[in-house]
Each structure stands twice: as structure tokens, then as C-alpha cells.
N, C-alpha and C positions, 0 to 999 in steps of 0.2 A: 326402780325394780330391777331384779336380775334374773337371768335364766341360764341354766347350765346344759350344754349339749355335748354329745359324745360322737367321736369320729373314729372310724376304723383305720388302723395303721398296718393292715395286712399286706400292703405293698412292700414292706420293709424286707431287705434281703437277709440272708443268714448271718452275715457278719454284723450288720447293724442291729439285728435282733439280739445277738449275743451281747453287744455293748449295752443295750437297754436292760437286758436281764441282769447283767453284772451290776449296773447302776441300781436297779431295784433291790438286789440282794444286799449290797453295802448300805444303801439308804435305810432299809428296814432294820438291819443290824444296828446302825447308829441310833435310830429312834429308840429301839429297845434298850440300848446301853444308856442313853440319856434318862430313860424312864427308871432304870434300875438305880442310877446314881441319885436321882432326885428323891426317890422313895426311901432308899437306904439312909440318906442323909437328911431326910425330912425337909426337903427344899422344894420351892415352887419355881425358883429362878436360879440359873447358873451364871457365873461371871463369863465374860468373853474369853478369859484364859482357860476356864474349865471347858468351854465349848471347843476351843481350838485344840486343847491337849488330848481330846478323845483319841484313843488308839484306833484310828480308822484310815482307810485309803482314800476316803472322800476328800476332795478339795474343800477349802474353807467355806466357800459359798454354799456348797451342797450340805456341809455340816450345819450351817445356820438354818437351812430349810428343814433338815431332819430334827434339829433342836426345837424349832418352832412347832413342828408337828407333835413332838413329844410333850410339849407344854399343853397343847390343846387336848391331847389324849388324857393326860394326867388330871387336868381340870374337870373334864367330863366324867372321869372315873370317880373323883372325889365328890362330885355333886350327886352321884347315883346313891340313893339311900340304901339300895339293896346290893351295893358293891361287894364283890367277893375278892379273889386274888387279882392283882394287877394284870390286866389283859396283855397278851403278846400281840404287838402290832404287826400286821402283814398286809397293809392296804396300799393305797395309791402313793406314787411319788409326787409330792407337791413341790413345784418349782416356781421361783419368783421370776421377775422380768429379766434378771441378769442371766438366767439359765435356760430360758426357753423363749423363742420368738417365732411368731407366725407371720408368713408373708404370702403374697400372691405368687403362684407358681409360674415359672417361665416355660415349663413343660406343658404343652397343649393337652396332654393326656390327663393332667391333674388340675385341680382348681387352686390348691394352696400347698405350701410346704412348711414344715416346722423344723426349726434348728434347735437341737437339744444338747446341752452340755453333758459330757461323759466323765468317766473316772480319769481320763487323760486330760489334765489341765490345759486349757486353751484350745482343745479340739472338740468339735461338735459333730453329731450325726445329722444329716439333712434328709428328711423323709417327706416325700410328696404324698398328698392325700386328696381324696375327692369329697366334695360337699354333697348335700342332697337337698331335695326340694324344700323340705321344712326348714332346714338350716339357712338356706339362701337368703330368706327375708331378714334373718338376724344379722348376717354379714352386711346386708345393704341398709337396713333401717336402725340397727342397734349399734352401740359402741362395744368393740371387743376389749375386754379387760386384759390388762397385762398379766403375764404368768400363765400357768396351766398345770394340768396333772397328767401323769401317765398311769394308766390302769392295766393290770394284767388279770384277765378273767377268762376261764375256760380255754386256756392255751391260746388266747388271742390278746392283741395289744391295742389299746384305745388311747386316744388323745381327748382329754376333757377340757373344754373351754367355757368361759363364763362371759356373758354379754350383759350390758346394762343399758337402761333407758329411763328417762324421767317419767314417773307415773302421772297419768292424767288426774285432774282434780276430781274429788268425790262428787257424785251426783247429788243435786239438791232437790230433784224432782223424780217421781216414780213411786212404785209400790213397795211395801214391806211384805215380804213373802216368807212363810215358814216352810221348812223342808224336813220331811221325815225319811230316814234311811232304813231300808229293809232288805230282805233276802228274796222274797218273791218278786218284788219290784225294787229296783235300785233306789228310786226316789219318788215321793209323792208330795206335791206342794199344797199349800193352803187354798189354792184355787181349784183343787181336785184334778190336777193334771198328773198323769202317771208317766214315769220315765224309766226305761231300762227293764222291760218285762222279761228279757232273756237272761238276766243276771244269774238266776238260779240254775239255768241250763249250763251257763259257763262254769259255775262253781262245781256242779255235778260232774262235768267233764274233767275237771282237775282232780276230783276225788277218785275217778276211775283210773288215773294214770299212776304209774309207779314213781314215787318221789325221787327226784334227781335225774330221771330219764329225759331224753330229748323231747319226747311227747309231752311230758309233764311241763317242761320249760316253755314249749310252744303254747300249751294251754294257758299258762300264766300270762304270756305275752298277749294272747287273744283276749283274755279277761281285761287286762290293762288297757288295751286298745279300745275295747268296748266301753269301758268306763270313760275314757277320754271322749269318745264319740257321743255318749249320752249327755255328759256335762255340757257339751256345746249346744244341746237342744233346749236348754233353759232359756226363757224369754229375757235375755240379758238387757235388751233395749228398753224393757218396761220396768225393770227392777232397780230400786234405789238401795234397799237393804235386804240382805239374805240372811235368814236366821236358821241355824242348825243346832242339833244337840251336841254337847261335848261328851262324846262317848269314848274318849281315849282309854285304852286298856281293856277294850271290850273282849278280847280273846281271853285275857286273864280272868275277867269277871264271869264269863260264860262257863269256864271250867269249874268255878265254885258254885254256880247256880244250879243246884241239883234239881230244881223244879223244871228246868228246860229239858226237852227230850234229847236223848243221846245224838240222834241224827242232826238235830238243830245245832247242838253244840259243835258237832264235827264240822259242819259247813262253815261255822264261824271261824274255824281255824284257818280257812283259806280266804277269809274276809279281809278287805283292804280299806278300812275306814280312813286310815292315815293317807293313803294314796288318793282316795276320793276327795277328802278335805283339801289336800294339797292342790289338786287339779282345780277344784272350785275356787280356792283362794287366788290361784294364778290367773284364771280367766276374769275373776271379779276385779282384780287389781288393774288389768289391762283396760277394762271398760268403765272403771270408776265406781263400781258397786262395793258397798261396805258389807263385810261378813261379820256376823255376831254369833257367838256360841252361848248356849244356856244350859243350865243343869237339867239333865234328862229325867229327873225323878218324877214318877207318876204320869208322864205324858201319854203313855199307852193305856193307863188304867182309868184316866179321868174322862168323864163325859164332857164333851165340848159344848153341850147344850145347857145342862143343869149344874155341872161342876161336881157331880157325885163321883167318888173314887172307890173302886173295888177291884181286887185282883181278878175276879171272874167276869168283869165287864168285857174283857177281850177274849175271844175264842178264835185263835188262828188269824185269818184275814178279816174276820167279822167282829165289829164292835156293837154290842147291844147293852145299853145302860140298864142295870137292874133296879134303878130308881124310877126313871121317867120313860123307859122303853125305847129311847132314841136308838136307831140302828143305821149303821153306815159302814163304809170300808174302814178297817182299823187303822191303816196308815194315814188315811185322810183325816180321821179324827185326831190322830197324834199330831199331824202337821198343824191343825188348828190350835191345839193346846200349846205347841211350840211358839206359834205366832203370838197368841194371847199372853203367854208368859213373858215374852220379850216386851210387848207393848205395855204391860202393867209395870214392868221394871223401869222402862224408859219414859212412862207417862206420855204415851203418844197415841193419837187416833189414827187408824189405818187410812192411808191415802193422804194424810196431811203432813206438811213439812214443819209444822209448829209443835212445840212442846206443850201439850195440854194434859190436864188430869183425865184419867180414864175411869169410868164407872161401868163395870160389866160384871156378868155373873161369875167370871173366873175368880173374882175377889172373894167369893164365898165357897171355894172348894173345901169340901169336908174331908177329914182324915178317914182312912179305911176303917170300916167296922164290920162286924159279923151280921149276917142277915138271919 
């Protein structure tokens, strides 16, 4: 398993900052030139000679890094079914182990220093930087991967490093838990535990800020920190398998979903399902919990008691079955359906580690019909 951390290089002086910005400018230019060559000539790969012959002030090792980045960008663009014009790259400077080295700092005011190759062949800038509490355990307990990235963002310069560690074995004992994701409550599990009741307040705060302002960015960070805090509250020591809905593209879908209220759709534009899922997967990987995603179809409209499906079963935060009258929290009901859907697919009994056939009322879910 790998983790990527970011470190500030604000201690850099004006001369070194200029060298890094010059490096970024030429690196980005080279990436875009390689992209243009490959698309114009309909190529996915360039020869070593074509890489070397690029009209650039970059030394050859930096050219190779720029070319590798161009190949990744091109592959990603070609895989995108909705691809438009070839994107213009203006991102990080990706450097291999020949071009960037991190060492313990001899300066007592800093923890580490990074040596970075520049446009001047054979010469490097040496920049000291400080670690922080969260990163210290990665330096001590994880292996630092070779290479790194230089990021320019909001007039600041960052060093991005990757750490790796062998993942623990997957758990063979523990519960299978379904999780429903919401707006009023960040998560509700199939044991009727609710997590993150302040998430709507965090999203409303973002809505009130002017997009792009410092206050807006602070509100985004506050939301992300809150999500990280809430995910840690899950009973990881008791869980073997965590089941969630695969709602990728929810922002796009809510724009098309005319039945949803405008306010509800607006809040979803600040929603971060991808970030939440990523954080859940990261923590699950560390403790050996398996994550499973299921199709979200009808999980919010289906009665977890009798299996009856109807769009009017759910009314906001309340679920009331129009067939059997069962009433409960709507997110809790959805989490039960998520769990049942997984168990039926996997032929497992809750609480058991053996694969067994399941006979339960969810097998008899009926399709929506008019009343």
C-alpha cells in the first residue's frame, strides 16, 4: 500500500525559487510538445532519438521524465469517452530518483532536505524543509519511495513524496456492515449507527462563501478534515467487510435528476463522494478490512422488511413503506438494503465467514408499480 504526502518548500530563497520556476516552465513546455508530436503523428510511443531531439533546454534525464508524463496524459485522455481537445498540461514536475533525492538535514532548524536537479546540468538546488506530526510516522514506519514531485499551487511550492508499506492480511473474522452515504448525515450503517451529523452544516458553509476566495478554500479544508475525522469513528476493529454504494458521477447525475429539489442538487455540487470513498479505502487497507461496492439502484426506495419498492416510500429522512407500513430512518433502511444486496450477491450469512446460500425476503423485491 502507498500513501502520498505533501511538504511545504516555503523556506526556499528567491534564487532557488527562480530555478524551480524555470524548471517547471521548461518541463511543462516539453510535456506539451511531446503531446503535440504524438497526437499529430498518431503515436503512443516515441523513439529515444525523438525524445532527445526535442527542441528544449531540458537535460536529457529531465526530457525523459517529461516524456513519461506526456505518455500518461495521452493514455488518460484517450481512455476518456467524453474526451474533447487534447488538454494542455500545467501540472506537477515528476522527477525520478536520478533527479531528486531526500536526505536527513544537517541543519538543526529543519528535519530533511531535498536535492533537485535544475536546468543547469550537473547542478542541483538544495532545499531544507520541515516535517509535521502526521508525516513523522511515515518517515519512521514506512519506506520512502524514490523520486518525487514538485508542485506549484497558489504561489506556493510543495514537495510531494510517496511512502510504501506491505499491507496487512485481510481479516477472516468480523462483521459485514452496510454503509449509506447522505447529506444530513455523512454515513449511517446497518447497525443503525449514525456518523457525521454536521456534514450538512459544513456544506452550507461552503455554499455561503464566494468561490475561489480564501474563506471558500478554508471551508473546503474544514469539510475534508471533518470527513477524515468521521471516517476514523467507524468500528474498524469489529468490521471484516464494509459495503457501500458505487455512486461515482453523482454530481453529473443529480444535475439531470429533475425530481430532486434545486437546493438538494446545489449541495451535491460540493459533495465529495470520491474523497470519502478514498479515505474509507485507505483506512480499510491499513486494518485489513475489505471494501465492496454495489449497484445503488432502488436501495433508498426498497422496504428492508418486505421488499416492496416505490418512489414514494421515502420522504426526506423518513422511510415509510406504502405496502407494509414499516417506518424507520431512511438512511438506515438504505444501509440494510445495501448490506442485503451484497449478501445475496456473495451468498453469505451475516456474521459468518463461510460461503452459504441465503434465503431472505430481499430475494422477492418487486419492481415499482403504481398504487
